DONU-929020 format. One line per 3 residues: their letters; for each residue z, y, x of N, C-alpha, C. Coordinates in steps of 0.05 Angstrom, whole numbers, plus 5000, padded with zeros to 4 digits. Atoms other than C-alpha are relative to their C-alpha. Example, Ala and Ser with C-alpha at 12.3 -4.5 7.8 and 13.67 -1.06 7.14 Angstrom:
// residues 2
as	5000,4976,5018,5156,4910,5246,5000,5024,5018  4999,4976,4984,5143,4979,5273,5014,5022,4985
***
This chain:
// residues 85
xxx	5013,4982,4982,6614,3541,3775,4973,5009,4987  5024,4988,5010,6556,3587,3755,4976,4988,5014  5025,5011,4988,6487,3556,3766,4980,5023,5003
xxx	5022,4980,4995,6425,3593,3790,4987,5007,4973  5013,4996,5026,6394,3584,3721,5017,5018,4982  4982,4984,5016,6455,3613,3686,5000,5029,5010
xxx	5000,4973,4989,6456,3672,3733,4975,5016,4992  5025,4987,5006,6383,3688,3723,4996,5006,4970  5006,4998,5029,6379,3676,3648,5021,5016,4985
xxx	4980,4988,5018,6445,3703,3624,5017,5022,5013  4981,4982,4988,6480,3746,3676,4987,5022,5018  5011,4982,4980,6432,3782,3724,4999,5029,4990
xxx	5003,4973,5010,6415,3842,3681,5027,5013,4994  4974,4990,5006,6486,3850,3656,5016,5006,5025  4987,4995,4974,6512,3845,3727,4990,5026,5012
xxx	5011,4976,4988,6466,3900,3751,5007,5025,4983  4992,4978,5017,6485,3942,3690,5030,5004,4998  4970,4999,5001,6560,3931,3702,5010,4995,4972
xxx	4992,5006,5028,6566,3900,3633,5016,4974,4998  4985,5025,5000,6606,3838,3653,5030,5005,5002  4971,4998,4997,6681,3827,3646,5007,4991,5029
xxx	4992,5006,4972,6720,3815,3710,4995,4971,5008  5005,5028,4993,6715,3739,3706,4971,4994,5004  5029,5004,4997,6640,3740,3695,4990,5012,5026
xxx	5007,4986,4975,6632,3790,3752,5008,4983,5024  4990,5017,4977,6675,3746,3798,4983,4975,5003  5017,5024,4999,6634,3685,3779,4973,5006,5013
xxx	5026,4992,4989,6569,3721,3795,5003,5006,5030  4996,4993,4972,6596,3749,3861,5005,4975,5017  4996,5025,4985,6621,3680,3882,4974,4985,5004
xxx	5026,5014,4998,6553,3649,3867,4983,5014,5020  5017,4985,4981,6518,3705,3906,5010,4996,5029  4989,5005,4973,6564,3691,3966,4988,4974,5011
xxx	5009,5026,4990,6538,3619,3970,4971,4995,4996  5028,5005,5007,6466,3626,3945,4982,5023,5009  5017,4979,4990,6418,3666,3987,4975,5004,4982
xxx	5023,4997,5018,6362,3653,3937,5006,5019,4977  4992,4982,5022,6400,3687,3880,5006,5028,5011  4997,4973,4988,6420,3744,3927,4974,5014,5002
xxx	5027,4988,4998,6346,3755,3940,4990,5007,4973  5009,4995,5027,6331,3750,3866,5013,5026,4989  4986,4976,5009,6384,3802,3849,4990,5025,5013
xxx	5011,4976,4985,6358,3849,3903,4972,5007,4989  5027,4995,5011,6287,3841,3877,5001,5012,4972  4998,4990,5027,6307,3852,3805,5011,5028,5000
xxx	4989,4973,4998,6348,3913,3824,4978,5019,5010  5021,4983,4990,6289,3941,3863,4979,5006,4978  5020,4996,5021,6241,3930,3805,5011,5019,4979
xxx	4987,4982,5020,6290,3964,3757,5001,5029,5010  4998,4973,4989,6299,4024,3803,4972,5012,5001  5027,4990,4999,6224,4031,3813,4990,5008,4972
xxx	5008,4994,5028,6211,4027,3738,5015,5023,4988  4984,4977,5010,6266,4078,3725,4987,5026,5009  5012,4975,4990,6226,4128,3766,4974,5006,4986
xxx	5025,4997,5014,6165,4120,3721,5004,5007,4970  4993,4993,5027,6182,4160,3658,4976,4998,4981  5023,5002,5018,6110,4157,3631,4995,4971,4990
xxx	5005,5028,5008,6112,4081,3627,5026,4986,4992  4975,5012,5009,6172,4060,3586,4997,4969,5000  5001,5029,4999,6189,3986,3595,5021,4990,4981
xxx	4981,5012,5020,6221,3945,3540,5018,4980,5014  4982,5021,4990,6279,3898,3551,4986,4973,5002  5015,5025,4999,6232,3841,3535,4982,4998,5024
xxx	5017,5000,4976,6185,3862,3590,5016,4996,5026  4983,5004,4977,6242,3867,3640,5009,4971,5002  4991,5028,5000,6266,3798,3619,4977,4982,5009
xxx	5024,5016,4992,6195,3769,3626,4996,5003,5031  5003,4996,4971,6191,3800,3696,5022,4985,5015  4978,5015,4986,6259,3771,3715,4994,4970,5000
xxx	5007,5028,5002,6237,3703,3691,4977,4992,5019  5023,5005,4982,6172,3707,3730,5010,5000,5029  4988,4999,4973,6211,3727,3793,5016,4975,5005
xxx	4984,5025,4997,6258,3668,3781,4982,4976,5005  5019,5023,4995,6199,3619,3776,4989,5001,5028  5011,4997,4973,6170,3647,3840,5021,4992,5021
xxx	4977,5007,4983,6238,3640,3872,5004,4970,5002  4997,5029,5001,6243,3567,3850,4977,4987,5016  5023,5011,4985,6173,3553,3877,5003,5003,5030
xxx	4996,4995,4971,6189,3584,3944,5022,4982,5011  4978,5017,4992,6254,3546,3948,4991,4971,5002  5010,5027,5000,6218,3481,3931,4982,4994,5024
xxx	5018,5003,4977,6167,3492,3986,5016,4998,5026  4984,5000,4976,6222,3503,4038,5014,4973,5003  4984,5025,4999,6258,3438,4020,4982,4975,5004
x	5018,5023,4997,6196,3394,4027,4996,4993,5029
***
């Protein structure tokens, strides 16, 4: 089964870009069915990407998008940790 870490680090961007094969897509979709934290992360990442796409004067590199995704993931983990205490 796909873990949260695997989803965030290796599949999220490709999932949003429709770059996954059917098995990978199914794995991501199954994980999103059972993990509300990753569903929220995917929604946030998609929102960030759509907002950035509207800003033609400020091109964003893939490295910057990845850094932002990782920062969102860390925040997500911190929030999840606070809820379980």
